[in-house]
C-alpha positions in Angstrom: 5.2 -15.4 18.3 6.9 -14.3 15.0 9.2 -11.3 15.0 10.0 -9.7 11.6 12.9 -7.5 10.5 12.3 -5.3 7.4 15.9 -5.6 6.5 15.6 -9.4 6.3 12.5 -9.4 4.1 13.0 -9.8 0.4 12.1 -6.8 -1.8 9.5 -7.9 -4.4 9.4 -6.1 -7.7 5.7 -5.5 -8.6 6.4 -3.4 -11.7 9.3 -1.3 -13.0 8.0 1.5 -10.9 6.7 -0.3 -7.8 8.4 -2.7 -5.3 7.4 -3.9 -1.9 8.1 -6.0 1.2 5.2 -8.0 2.8 4.6 -9.4 6.2 1.6 -11.8 6.3 -0.4 -12.6 9.4 -3.4 -14.9 9.8 -5.9 -12.0 9.3 -3.9 -9.0 8.2 -1.1 -8.0 5.9 1.5 -5.2 6.5 3.4 -3.8 3.5 6.3 -1.4 2.8 5.8 -0.1 -0.7 8.3 2.0 -2.7 6.8 3.9 -5.7 8.9 5.9 -8.2 7.6 9.3 -9.2 4.9 8.8 -11.8 4.1 5.2 -10.8 0.4 4.2 -11.3 -1.5 1.8 -9.1 -4.4 1.0 -11.4 -8.0 1.3 -10.4 -9.0 -1.7 -8.4 -11.1 -2.8 -5.3 -10.7 -5.6 -2.7 -12.6 -7.0 0.2 -10.0 -5.8 2.7 -10.0 -2.4 4.3 -6.8 -0.6 3.5 -4.8 2.0 5.5 -2.0 3.8 3.7 0.5 5.8 5.8 2.8 8.0 3.7 6.3 8.1 5.3 8.0 9.9 2.4 6.7 11.6 -0.7 3.1 12.0 -1.8 0.3 10.1 -3.6 -2.7 11.3 -5.5 -5.5 8.9 -5.0 -8.9 8.5 -6.7 -11.1 6.8 -4.1 -14.7 6.1 -4.9 -14.6 8.9 -7.5 -13.1 11.5 -5.2 -9.6 12.9 -5.6 -7.5 12.8 -2.4 -3.8 14.0 -2.1 -2.0 12.1 0.7 1.4 13.6 1.9 4.1 12.7 4.4 2.7 12.0 7.9 -0.9 11.4 6.6 -2.9 8.2 6.7 -5.7 7.4 4.2 -8.4 4.8 5.1 -10.0 3.1 2.1 -13.1 1.1 3.1 -13.7 -2.5 2.0 -15.0 -2.8 -1.6 -14.3 0.9 -2.6 -12.6 1.3 -6.0 -9.3 3.2 -5.8 -6.1 4.1 -7.7 -3.0 6.1 -6.9 -0.3 8.0 -8.7 3.1 8.8 -7.1 3.7 12.5 -7.2 7.3 12.0 -5.9 9.5 9.1 -5.1 7.2 7.7 -2.3 7.6 5.3 0.6 4.4 4.0 2.4 3.3 1.5 4.9 0.0 -0.3 4.1 -2.2 -2.4 6.2 -4.9 -4.7 4.8 -7.4 -6.4 7.0 -9.1 -8.8 7.4 -7.6 -11.1 4.9 -7.7 -14.9 4.4 -4.0 -15.3 3.7 -2.7 -18.3 1.8 1.0 -19.0 2.4 3.1 -18.2 -0.7 
């Protein structure tokens, strides 16, 4: 049974404004994501359901054409296949869960 420590997982630079740490399971992915104020996660969709828990800061999402502001302590559920994007309103730290996924080892 694997045990993971966030402080031992490499920080991956996604863009100049976004970085993350990723834990991959057989059918789910857990992420820590750091977004600098003003960072844009472009409009996209995926087969996995997504849960985004804002630990610090705030994000402005567009989910299925609807604007949703998500702040510290709030969790947003994005259903499978629904187009979404996000903008960081502050320096923001989130946990994300994606499931189910068919993960290929990197």
